[in-house]
C-alpha positions as CSV (number, residue, x, y, z in Angstrom):
1,X,11.1,-72.1,18.9
2,X,13.1,-68.9,18.7
3,X,15.2,-68.4,15.6
4,X,18.7,-67.2,16.7
5,X,18.9,-64.6,13.9
6,X,16.0,-62.7,15.5
7,X,17.8,-62.3,18.8
8,X,20.2,-59.5,17.5
9,X,20.0,-57.1,20.4
10,X,22.3,-57.4,23.4
11,X,20.5,-56.5,26.6
12,X,21.0,-56.6,30.3
13,X,18.1,-57.4,32.7
14,X,18.5,-55.4,35.9
15,X,17.0,-55.9,39.3
16,X,16.4,-53.2,41.9
17,X,18.0,-53.2,45.3
18,X,17.0,-50.8,48.0
19,X,19.2,-49.5,50.8
20,X,19.1,-46.7,53.4
21,X,21.4,-43.8,52.5
22,X,21.7,-40.2,53.6
23,X,21.5,-38.7,57.0
24,X,17.7,-38.9,57.2
25,X,17.3,-42.5,56.2
26,X,15.8,-41.8,52.8
27,X,15.7,-44.9,50.6
28,X,17.6,-45.1,47.3
29,X,17.2,-47.7,44.6
30,X,20.2,-49.0,42.8
31,X,20.0,-51.4,39.8
32,X,22.3,-54.4,39.5
33,X,22.8,-56.9,36.7
34,X,20.5,-60.0,36.9
35,X,21.0,-61.5,33.5
36,X,22.8,-60.7,30.2
37,X,21.3,-62.1,27.1
38,X,20.4,-61.6,23.4
39,X,16.9,-60.4,22.6
40,X,14.5,-59.4,19.9
41,X,13.1,-55.9,20.6
42,X,10.0,-54.9,18.7
43,X,8.8,-51.3,19.0
44,X,5.0,-51.2,18.9
45,X,3.4,-49.6,15.8
46,X,0.5,-47.2,16.3
47,X,-2.0,-50.0,15.6
48,X,-0.3,-52.5,18.0
49,X,0.1,-49.7,20.5
50,X,-3.7,-49.0,20.4
51,X,-4.5,-52.7,20.8
52,X,-2.0,-53.1,23.6
53,X,-3.3,-50.0,25.4
54,X,-6.5,-51.9,26.0
55,X,-4.5,-54.4,27.9
56,X,-1.8,-52.3,29.4
57,X,-1.7,-48.5,29.6
58,X,1.9,-47.9,28.6
59,X,3.4,-50.7,26.6
60,X,5.8,-49.4,24.0
61,X,8.1,-52.3,23.3
62,X,7.8,-56.1,23.2
63,X,11.1,-57.9,24.2
64,X,11.5,-61.6,23.4
65,X,14.2,-63.6,25.1
66,X,15.1,-67.3,25.7
67,X,13.4,-68.6,28.8
68,X,15.1,-67.9,32.1
69,X,13.5,-68.3,35.5
70,X,13.4,-65.6,38.1
71,X,12.5,-62.6,35.8
72,X,9.8,-60.5,37.6
73,X,7.8,-57.4,36.8
74,X,10.0,-55.4,39.1
75,X,12.9,-55.6,36.8
76,X,14.0,-53.5,33.8
77,X,15.8,-54.0,30.5
78,X,18.9,-52.0,29.6
79,X,19.5,-51.7,25.9
80,X,22.0,-49.2,24.3
81,X,21.7,-46.8,27.2
82,X,17.8,-46.9,27.1
83,X,15.7,-48.3,30.0
84,X,12.6,-50.4,29.3
85,X,10.6,-51.0,32.4
86,X,8.4,-54.1,32.6
87,X,4.7,-53.3,32.6
88,X,3.6,-56.7,33.9
89,X,4.8,-60.2,34.6
90,X,6.8,-62.0,32.0
91,X,4.7,-64.2,29.6
92,X,5.7,-67.8,29.0
93,X,3.9,-68.6,25.7
94,X,2.2,-72.0,25.9
95,X,4.1,-72.5,29.3
96,X,6.8,-74.6,27.5
97,X,9.8,-72.7,29.0
98,X,11.2,-71.9,25.6
99,X,10.9,-68.1,25.5
100,X,9.7,-65.2,27.6
101,X,7.8,-62.1,26.3
102,X,8.4,-59.0,28.3
103,X,6.0,-56.1,27.8
104,X,7.9,-52.9,28.4
105,X,7.5,-49.1,28.6
106,X,10.3,-46.8,27.8
107,X,10.5,-43.8,30.2
108,X,12.1,-40.7,28.7
């Protein structure tokens, strides 16, 4: 069970959409809102980062949200003007549909 007090960050989960633009048909990606919610965002400490690097090369943040279906690894999290890109599929701990863990990497 997620304690409501821990979900103190307002985030937007965005999904990409591609469309042809320009005279030469080059593709551009635009991001639209998929879901607005509250989250717990945990920056990874150096020890956690080293442990996570064994699993995933670039994980910098762990984002915990209440369960919602349809979140995929192609999405990103917008928080205070910062973009956190999912580094893998969302994790549903114990497959109980209570919470989702999103492993993310911030690109600067």
